[in-house]
N, C-alpha and C positions, 0 to 999 in steps of 0.2 A: 468559583464561589459555590459553597454548599450550605445547607441548613443543618445546624447541629443542635443537639439537646444535651444539657447537663442537668442531672438530677442529684440533689444533695440531701443526705440524711443517713445517719447511722441506722435508723429504724428500718430503712429499706435493706441495707446490707445484712442486718441481723435477722431479718424476716419478721420483725414485730409488725411491720406494715407492708402491705403489698403495693408495689408501684402501680399507679393508674395513669401516670403522665405519658409513658411511652406509647401505649396503644391509642390514647386520645389524640396526642399530637400527630400521629400518623393519619388519623381520621381527619383532623382539622386541615392538615396539609393536602391530603388527597382531594378533599372537597374543593380545593382551589387550584387543582392541577399541579401541585408541588409535591416533592418527596423529601424525606429525611435522608441526609447524607451520612450522619454519624450520631452516636449517642454515647454517653459516659455516665456512670453512677459513681459518686464520690462520697466518702465519709465526712462527718463534721470535723474535718482536720484542716486548719487554716493554711498550713504549708502546702498540702496537696491541692486545695482549692486554688490558692494563688498560682501554683505552678501550672495547673490546667488552664487557668484564665490567661496566663502569660502566653501559652502556646496558641490559644484560640484568638487572642487579641492580635497576635502577629500574623494571622491569616486574614483573608477577605471574607470569611464565612459570616453568615447570619446565625447568631447563637441565642437560644433561649435557655435560661437557667432557672430552675425551679427549686425553691427552698432556701432556708438559712438567712432570710432578710428581716427576721424579727429582732427583738431586743433582749433575748435571754442569753446566758453565757455560751450556749451551744450554737448560736447564730453568728457565723463568721463571714458570710458571703459579702456583705457590704464592705467590710475592711479588706477582705481579700481582693475584691475588684479594684479598690483604691491602690493597694500595694502592688498589684500586677501592673498597673500603669504608672506607678511612682507618683501618685497624686495624693493630696491631703484629703482627709474625710471632713466634710463641712456640713453644717445644718442647712438644709434646703428650705427656704422661707415659705414657699407655697406648700411644700410637704408638711412643714410644721403647722401651718394654718389648717390643713386638712385633718391632721391628728387632733388638734384642739377642738375643731368643730365636732369631730366624732366623740371626743370626751364629753363635751357639753350635751350632745344628743343623748348619749348613754345615761348621763345624770338626769336629764329631763324625763327619759323613759322610765327610770327607776324612782322618780319622784324625789330625788336628792340633788341639790345644787352641787355642781362639780367645782372643785378647787384646782384650777390650772397650775397653781404653784406648789401643790403637794409633791412630795418626793416621788410618789408612784407615777403621777402624771408627767412630771418632768422627765422621768426615766423613759416613758413611752415616746418621747420626742426623739430618742435614738433611732427610731424606725424611719426618721426623715434625715438621717446623716448618711450622705452618699459621697462618692468621689467628686471632687470639684468639677463642675461642668456637666454633671448628670442631668438628664431630663426625666420628667415624671411619666409613668404609665398609669392611667386612671384605673382605680379598683372599684367596679360597680357594686361590689358586695358591701364594703364598709368604708370606702373612700380613703383608706390608707394606701397610698400609692406605692407601686414598684418604681423601678428606675431603669434608664437605658444609658449605655455608653458605647459608642463606636460599633454600632450594629450588634451589640449584645443587650439582651433584654432580660431583666431580673424580676421575677415574680414570686409570690409566696408559694409555699408547698401545698397549700390547701387547694384541691381541685376546683372547688366552687369559685375561688378567686382567680386562680392561675389561668384556667382555660379561656374565660371571656377576655382576659387581659392579652393573652397570646393572639386571639382572634382580632382584637382591636389593633394590635401592632401590625399584623399582616394586612388588614384592610386599610389602615392609615398609611403605611409606608411601602408596601410591596405588592399592591394590586396590579402594578404594571408587569409583574412576573407571572400572573395567573394564566394557566393553560397555554403558556407560551411554547412549551415543548411537549406536544402530544406523545404519549407512550402507550404501547400495548404489550401484552405478555401472552405467550402461547406455549403449551407444554404437552408432553405425552408421558405415559408410564411405560418404562422399559423393564421387562421381566427377566429375572435370572441372568443378568449380565453384569460384568465387572466394569467399574468405572474406568479402569486402566485400558480396557478394550474400546471404550467410547472416547477417550481423551483425544486421539488424533482427529476424530470428527469434530469435536468441540473446537479444537485449535483451528481447523480449516474454516469453520463457519465464522469465527471471530476475525480471521484474516480476510475473508471474502466480504464481510459485512461490518465495516468499522462503526456503524451507528447502532450496533446490537451487542448485548452482553449474553453470554451463554451461562446457564446455571444447571447444576446437577445436585439433586437432593436425594441421597440414598436412604432406603428404609430396609431394615432387616426383616420386616413383616411380623405378623402375629397369627393367631389362630384363624382370623378372618381374612387376612391379606397376605398374598405371596410376597416374597422378597422382590423389591423393585427399585428402580431409580426414576424419580421425576426429572425428566430432561427437557429443558425448555430454552426459549429465547425471549428477550425483552428489549424494548427500546423504541426507536423511531418507527412509526407504523409501517411504512412501505418496505423498508429493509427487513423489519421483523417478520412480516408476512412472507417475504421471499425466502428468508433464512429458514422459516418454519417449514415451508414446502420442501426445501432442499434437505432439511433434517429428516423429514419423514421418508423422502426418497432414498437417502443414504442408509437409513435403518433398514429399509426394505431390501436394499442390495446386500446388506450384511446378514440377512435372514434372521434378524433379531425380532422377537415377539414384542409388540408394543400396542398400546391402545390410547386413544384420545381421551383427554380429561373434559 
């Protein structure tokens, strides 16, 4: 089981908006001793969204999906989630009541009584149409809920709404996973070396320490920094510490220049 993130919106892919969800979700997860397993950015394309959700529903992953759950023509996520599971889209009664309460509240604040039967307000109820069997995710910002289906959690694209909703899901449903698998990360900067020359060492360490992953992040350098590779280990603390000691010892044997970070 991994934790995945799907971000939906043409505006992200076109560059009109800069995505804020990815770094924030990393932060939210890290604060709970969790980490993101994968992420995907999709356009406002119902076929692509449906296909992606079919794949993720077929897994055991926990998936957060941000965006596309409004009621405008470019909001396809609610229908795509239903299509991915072969379920009908139905009006959620509690979700409907939440939207109506919000409409009445907005009318009160504007000093104008709201007509719940107007065409505009009836259209707003589409935001409570979810795949049959969906459960609500409370929205503390405006009370217009997101929804969940089979370990998939669908929230708005607005960060002010999405982030507290994601935190609520984690705290309500997955607190038993918090800090269950401690991890550390250690690395060095290796100067003027080729990755191909370091590959046998990396392979040896991964074979010797199955609880550890080896990573290599090359940099061509610039006016202030020499060409280097950040070479490191991450994973289970005891094995990672041992692997790091061996990494440094083997680099010394190879007469490779390196420095700790």
